[in-house]
C-alpha positions as CSV (number, residue, x, y, z in Angstrom):
1,M,138.0,86.5,32.4
2,T,138.7,84.1,35.3
3,E,138.8,80.4,34.7
4,P,136.1,78.3,36.3
5,G,138.8,76.5,38.2
6,D,140.1,79.8,39.7
7,R,136.6,80.7,40.9
8,C,136.2,77.3,42.6
9,A,139.6,77.8,44.3
10,Q,138.6,81.2,45.5
11,L,135.3,79.9,46.9
12,H,137.1,77.0,48.6
13,A,139.6,79.5,50.2
14,R,136.7,81.6,51.4
15,L,135.0,78.5,52.8
16,R,138.2,77.5,54.7
17,K,138.5,81.0,56.2
18,L,134.8,81.0,57.3
19,K,135.1,77.5,58.9
20,G,138.2,78.8,60.7
21,R,136.4,81.8,62.1
22,L,133.4,79.7,63.1
23,A,135.7,77.2,64.9
24,T,137.4,80.1,66.8
25,R,134.1,81.6,67.7
26,T,132.7,78.3,69.0
27,W,135.9,77.7,71.1
28,E,135.5,81.3,72.6
29,Y,131.9,80.8,73.5
30,R,132.6,77.4,75.0
31,Q,135.3,79.0,77.2
32,R,133.1,81.8,78.2
33,N,130.1,79.5,79.0
34,C,132.2,76.9,80.9
35,A,133.7,79.7,83.1
36,K,130.1,80.9,83.7
37,G,131.0,84.3,82.4
38,V,133.7,85.0,85.0
39,W,136.2,86.5,82.6
40,P,134.0,89.3,81.3
41,K,132.9,90.0,84.9
42,L,136.5,90.1,86.1
43,C,137.5,92.5,83.3
44,R,134.5,94.7,84.2
45,V,135.7,94.9,87.8
46,L,139.3,95.7,86.7
47,A,138.1,98.4,84.3
48,D,136.6,100.3,87.3
49,A,140.0,100.2,89.1
50,A,142.7,102.7,88.9
51,Q,145.1,100.8,91.2
52,A,145.4,97.3,92.6
53,Y,147.1,96.1,95.7
54,E,147.7,92.6,97.2
55,I,147.0,92.7,100.9
56,S,147.4,90.3,103.9
57,E,144.7,88.0,105.3
58,A,144.6,90.2,108.5
59,E,144.0,93.4,106.7
60,L,141.4,91.8,104.4
61,T,139.5,90.6,107.5
62,E,139.7,94.1,108.9
63,L,138.4,95.6,105.7
64,L,135.5,93.1,105.6
65,A,134.7,93.9,109.2
66,E,134.6,97.6,108.2
67,G,131.8,96.8,105.7
68,H,133.7,96.6,102.4
69,A,131.9,94.1,100.1
70,A,133.7,91.4,98.2
71,E,133.2,91.3,94.4
72,A,131.4,88.2,93.1
73,A,133.8,87.9,90.1
74,G,136.7,87.0,92.4
75,E,134.8,84.3,94.2
76,A,133.9,82.6,90.9
77,L,137.6,82.1,90.0
78,H,139.6,79.0,90.8
79,P,141.3,79.3,93.2
80,P,138.9,81.9,94.6
81,K,140.1,85.5,95.1
82,T,138.7,88.1,97.4
83,I,138.4,91.4,95.6
84,I,137.3,94.5,97.4
85,F,137.2,98.2,96.5
86,V,138.7,100.7,99.0
87,S,139.1,104.5,99.0
88,P,142.5,105.9,98.0
89,A,143.0,107.1,101.7
90,R,142.2,103.6,103.1
91,A,144.5,102.0,100.5
92,A,147.3,104.3,101.6
93,A,146.8,103.2,105.2
94,L,147.2,99.5,104.4
95,Q,150.5,98.3,105.8
96,S,150.9,95.1,103.8
97,R,149.9,96.5,100.4
98,S,151.9,95.5,97.4
99,E,151.0,97.2,94.1
100,I,150.1,95.0,91.2
101,P,149.8,96.2,87.6
102,L,146.2,96.1,86.4
103,H,146.7,93.6,83.5
104,L,145.5,90.0,83.3
105,T,149.0,88.7,84.0
106,A,150.5,86.3,86.4
107,P,151.0,88.7,89.4
108,L,147.3,89.7,89.3
109,L,146.0,86.2,88.7
110,R,148.2,84.8,91.5
111,A,147.1,87.3,94.1
112,E,144.5,85.8,96.5
113,R,143.5,89.0,98.2
114,L,143.1,92.2,96.1
115,A,142.2,95.7,97.3
116,L,141.2,97.9,94.3
117,V,141.0,101.7,94.2
118,R,138.3,103.1,91.9
119,F,138.9,105.9,89.4
120,D,137.8,109.3,90.8
C-alpha cells in the first residue's frame, strides 16, 4: 500500500505537469492571437505549394499585371511578403527565379517576393 505522503507527492507532480501544459498552451494562444492568425494561414498557403521561388521586383510586377493575385497571408507578415501562385510553365519562364525549400526556415522567411507552384 502506498503511504499518504507518496500520494501527495504524486498529486503535486501531476499538478506541476498540468500547470506547465497550461502555461505552454497560454503562450501558444497568445502568440497566435497577437499575430492575428498569420502563421496558420501561412502554413496553409505553403501546404498547397509544391515549389517555391524567390523572384525579382520586375517579374513580380509583371505577374501582378497578368492577373495573379497576392495571398493575404504574406501581406500580414512583418516585413510584408508578396506571395503569388503561378503555373509550372510560368514559373519555368521566370528569369530571376531562385528555388527555396518549402520549410519555415530563414531562406523562406527572408524572401520578400515568392512565386509558388501548386501541387497538380
